[in-house]
Wavefront OBJ file of the C-alpha trace (Angstrom):
o trace
v -19.648 9.348 -15.836
v -22.494 7.634 -18.178
v -22.706 4.886 -20.606
v -24.276 5.102 -23.965
v -24.354 3.319 -27.255
v -22.096 4.623 -29.820
v -23.929 3.874 -33.175
v -22.380 0.907 -35.067
v -19.341 0.874 -32.731
v -20.220 -0.465 -29.255
v -20.573 1.036 -25.636
v -18.676 4.127 -24.545
v -18.071 5.730 -21.283
v -18.905 9.384 -21.159
v -18.000 12.215 -19.100
v -18.145 16.092 -19.612
v -14.723 15.951 -21.170
v -14.813 13.028 -23.335
v -16.283 9.801 -24.423
v -14.085 6.536 -24.704
v -15.384 3.467 -26.537
v -14.833 0.550 -23.964
v -13.459 -1.819 -26.437
v -10.627 0.603 -27.011
v -9.460 0.270 -23.394
v -6.398 -1.748 -23.287
v -5.477 -1.172 -19.568
v -6.627 0.638 -16.548
v -4.178 2.464 -13.976
v -6.391 2.334 -10.814
v -5.038 4.639 -7.975
v -7.076 6.677 -5.606
v -10.044 7.457 -7.849
v -12.351 10.377 -6.744
v -15.574 9.780 -4.949
v -18.835 9.633 -6.741
v -20.765 12.793 -6.827
v -24.574 12.757 -6.116
v -27.344 15.471 -6.244
v -27.437 17.566 -3.264
v -31.053 16.901 -2.938
v -30.760 13.236 -2.052
v -31.409 12.199 1.465
v -28.589 10.241 3.261
v -30.618 7.061 2.878
v -30.940 7.811 -0.950
v -27.318 8.882 -1.005
v -26.213 5.393 0.336
v -28.068 3.404 -2.225
v -27.252 5.762 -5.216
v -23.639 5.055 -4.026
v -24.133 1.325 -3.852
v -25.579 1.133 -7.311
v -22.943 3.581 -8.594
v -20.088 1.209 -7.377
v -21.689 -2.015 -8.364
v -23.083 -0.762 -11.727
v -20.201 1.322 -13.107
v -17.587 -0.510 -11.208
v -19.185 -3.743 -12.467
v -18.835 -2.644 -16.090
v -15.121 -1.931 -15.664
v -14.616 -5.192 -13.834
v -15.901 -7.009 -16.760
v -13.495 -5.577 -19.303
v -11.031 -7.858 -20.492
v -8.176 -5.344 -19.796
v -4.779 -5.130 -17.925
v -5.222 -4.021 -14.380
v -2.658 -1.897 -12.333
v -4.133 -3.038 -10.179
v -7.561 -4.595 -10.148
v -9.530 -3.028 -7.633
v -10.674 -6.297 -5.978
v -6.953 -7.437 -5.671
v -6.115 -4.123 -4.356
v -8.668 -4.346 -1.702
v -7.507 -7.815 -0.555
v -4.101 -6.448 -0.472
v -4.485 -3.721 1.589
v -4.842 -6.202 4.959
v -1.618 -6.124 6.994
v -2.038 -9.368 8.446
v -2.608 -11.038 5.084
v 0.423 -9.140 3.853
v 2.656 -10.441 6.573
v 1.220 -14.002 6.300
v 1.732 -14.102 2.695
v 5.157 -12.620 2.713
v 6.157 -15.389 5.069
v 4.675 -17.919 3.122
v 6.622 -16.620 -0.055
v 10.044 -16.982 1.812
v 10.452 -13.322 2.865
v 11.502 -12.551 6.414
v 8.609 -11.334 8.765
v 9.264 -10.187 12.466
v 7.149 -11.493 15.050
v 3.940 -9.434 15.153
v 0.779 -9.289 17.631
v -2.742 -8.371 16.509
v -5.019 -7.724 19.554
v -7.153 -5.754 21.513
v -6.104 -7.348 24.841
v -3.735 -5.154 27.096
v -2.523 -8.123 28.848
v -1.555 -9.852 25.589
v -0.082 -6.609 24.383
v 1.962 -6.296 27.713
v 3.261 -10.039 27.515
v 4.250 -9.600 23.962
v 6.259 -6.261 24.620
v 7.806 -7.782 27.636
v 8.857 -10.912 25.724
v 10.573 -8.741 23.391
v 11.623 -5.916 25.375
v 9.735 -2.575 25.604
v 12.298 -0.789 23.684
v 12.515 -3.316 21.026
v 8.567 -3.246 20.535
v 6.999 -0.970 17.897
v 3.222 0.097 17.520
v 2.153 0.846 14.009
v -1.265 1.592 12.297
v -2.864 -0.966 10.086
v -4.108 1.584 7.644
v -3.335 5.323 6.588
v -1.475 7.019 9.625
v -3.408 10.278 9.147
v -6.770 11.484 10.531
v -8.409 15.166 10.507
v -9.980 15.886 13.741
v -11.336 19.404 14.440
v -9.817 20.797 11.263
v -6.439 19.609 12.357
v -4.472 16.962 10.634
v -3.064 14.358 13.078
v -0.308 11.750 12.040
v 0.403 8.479 14.086
v 4.096 7.645 13.039
v 5.333 4.209 13.989
v 6.877 4.533 17.504
v 8.905 2.426 19.669
v 7.403 1.623 23.106
v 8.838 2.261 26.574
v 8.334 1.201 30.022
v 5.959 3.986 30.575
v 3.703 2.658 27.693
v 3.347 -0.674 29.354
v 1.693 0.896 32.194
v -0.775 2.829 29.900
v -2.132 -0.101 27.854
v -5.777 0.309 28.380
v -6.478 1.991 25.059
v -5.341 -1.339 23.459
v -8.971 -2.539 24.423
v -10.649 0.083 22.231
v -9.814 -1.562 18.754
v -7.307 -3.783 17.030
v -3.776 -2.994 17.853
v -0.536 -4.001 15.951
v 2.672 -4.630 17.754
v 5.935 -5.951 16.167
v 9.389 -6.671 17.262
v 11.646 -3.644 16.337
v 14.103 -4.429 13.604
v 17.420 -2.897 14.548
v 18.069 -1.873 10.993
v 20.962 0.175 9.423
v 18.807 1.511 6.518
v 15.747 0.713 4.719
v 14.485 -0.005 1.195
v 11.415 0.551 -0.753
v 11.082 -1.736 -3.921
v 8.857 -0.601 -6.525
v 7.410 -3.584 -8.565
v 5.949 -2.812 -11.923
v 5.121 -5.903 -13.768
v 8.250 -7.883 -14.621
v 10.590 -4.868 -13.471
v 11.829 -3.917 -9.898
v 13.372 -0.694 -8.732
v 14.908 -0.695 -5.165
v 15.760 2.286 -3.516
v 17.786 2.292 -0.115
v 16.577 4.817 2.307
v 19.189 5.708 4.948
v 17.698 7.862 7.841
v 19.919 10.557 9.598
v 17.772 11.470 12.516
v 16.341 9.444 15.388
v 12.695 10.168 14.409
v 13.505 9.125 10.853
v 15.216 6.060 11.877
v 12.125 4.704 13.625
v 9.917 5.945 10.773
v 11.337 7.704 7.875
v 7.910 9.453 7.005
v 8.616 11.454 10.110
v 11.416 13.413 8.745
v 11.995 13.562 4.908
v 14.769 16.148 5.402
v 16.957 13.639 6.989
v 16.780 11.020 4.389
v 19.401 9.741 1.829
v 18.716 7.770 -1.220
v 20.518 5.381 -3.432
v 19.428 3.123 -6.452
v 20.644 -0.463 -5.638
v 20.324 -3.958 -6.907
v 17.646 -6.136 -5.535
v 18.851 -9.004 -3.623
v 18.077 -12.214 -5.614
v 16.097 -13.836 -2.665
v 13.995 -10.880 -2.239
v 13.268 -10.437 -5.858
v 12.132 -14.227 -5.826
v 9.994 -13.703 -2.565
v 8.300 -10.730 -3.930
v 7.536 -12.263 -7.423
v 5.839 -14.994 -5.432
v 4.142 -12.404 -3.247
v 2.635 -10.335 -6.049
v 1.716 -13.566 -7.915
v -0.216 -14.898 -4.771
v -1.982 -11.592 -4.372
v -2.662 -10.950 -8.021
v -0.897 -7.526 -8.084
v 0.755 -5.933 -11.149
v 2.330 -3.067 -8.911
v 3.226 -2.690 -5.420
v 5.650 -0.581 -3.245
v 7.250 -2.600 -0.779
v 9.352 -1.588 2.291
v 11.873 -3.550 3.994
v 14.306 -2.992 7.020
v 17.759 -3.986 6.593
v 20.219 -5.531 9.169
v 23.998 -4.558 9.047
v 24.851 -8.149 7.884
v 22.283 -7.652 5.062
v 19.332 -9.490 6.030
v 16.069 -7.886 4.530
v 12.944 -7.908 6.758
v 9.492 -7.156 5.012
v 7.573 -4.500 6.666
v 4.334 -3.803 4.556
v 3.164 -3.294 0.952
v 1.287 -0.769 -0.753
v -0.662 -1.490 -3.849
v -0.911 2.082 -4.830
v 2.142 3.391 -2.813
v 4.083 6.381 -4.113
v 7.206 6.486 -5.799
v 7.527 10.136 -7.548
v 9.941 11.426 -5.021
v 11.856 8.454 -5.270
v 12.232 8.799 -9.124
v 13.124 12.458 -8.733
v 15.991 11.480 -6.085
v 17.446 8.821 -7.850
v 16.698 9.113 -11.529
v 15.145 5.612 -11.708
v 13.049 5.192 -14.930
v 9.947 4.163 -12.800
v 7.247 6.109 -14.631
v 8.701 4.791 -18.260
v 8.257 1.378 -16.905
v 4.761 1.912 -15.799
v 3.755 3.401 -19.161
v 5.175 0.536 -20.792
v 3.158 -2.054 -18.648
v 0.044 0.015 -19.425
v 0.786 0.392 -23.056
v 1.659 -3.356 -23.416
v -0.061 -5.270 -20.488
v 0.409 -9.074 -20.516
v -1.459 -10.860 -23.004
v -2.185 -8.106 -25.345
v -0.135 -6.685 -28.232
l 1 2 3 4 5 6 7 8 9 10 11 12 13 14 15 16 17 18 19 20 21 22 23 24 25 26 27 28 29 30 31 32 33 34 35 36 37 38 39 40 41 42 43 44 45 46 47 48 49 50 51 52 53 54 55 56 57 58 59 60 61 62 63 64 65 66 67 68 69 70 71 72 73 74 75 76 77 78 79 80 81 82 83 84 85 86 87 88 89 90 91 92 93 94 95 96 97 98 99 100 101 102 103 104 105 106 107 108 109 110 111 112 113 114 115 116 117 118 119 120 121 122 123 124 125 126 127 128 129 130 131 132 133 134 135 136 137 138 139 140 141 142 143 144 145 146 147 148 149 150 151 152 153 154 155 156 157 158 159 160 161 162 163 164 165 166 167 168 169 170 171 172 173 174 175 176 177 178 179 180 181 182 183 184 185 186 187 188 189 190 191 192 193 194 195 196 197 198 199 200 201 202 203 204 205 206 207 208 209 210 211 212 213 214 215 216 217 218 219 220 221 222 223 224 225 226 227 228 229 230 231 232 233 234 235 236 237 238 239 240 241 242 243 244 245 246 247 248 249 250 251 252 253 254 255 256 257 258 259 260 261 262 263 264 265 266 267 268 269 270 271 272 273 274 275 276 277 278 279 280
């Protein structure tokens, strides 16, 4: 992307495909942008410098635009931290299970024994996939057992997240788009999917349901606190109906849920981008 003056009009962002006058931009949908590309002739040091300058230069131009963001990259970057999510959710009145962040095997052992090995889960802070040796490896959320408690040395390697298991009947993903919410109940019919529904998509059933008023109130406070316009928020639900906040993804997927339930999520997103708050 380049920037160039448009005679008599202003400044435009120019790519090989098109030119857009910056003053014509009303809103920006920010989700998983591709990386900057640089000439192959640059050294590693030059490439690092070029990346920094591109991020601060082009990124700074976009950040300066008086537009509606879904979501602003700075707010999205802040909101990715799971401990911040949990603390914010609790402060906003949502239920959060006891959670430990540690790199101490002894602390991990105490937490797991306090809640019971089988009632303690270990989950990633970030994306749960890595590529090693050309192979994709996936770390799903898992329940610990007594064998795990004797093999906790790896906890010392880095930050580890343990959480008390929520003995749920089902889960839900709430898609929040501006003032609208779409809540899809997710019921798992296999042992693997019951622990982490990402582990077995073939065993899942979906239903569009109403958002409980207390959850809706808490989520509105949550998004306002973190400055977000969009989020995909996951909950675990007890049999008696109590909802437990699990995590939030400010660029979380929803396409397969829309296909399964017919919820007009894309229409709502288009409406928010077309008429962002404060703009006609």
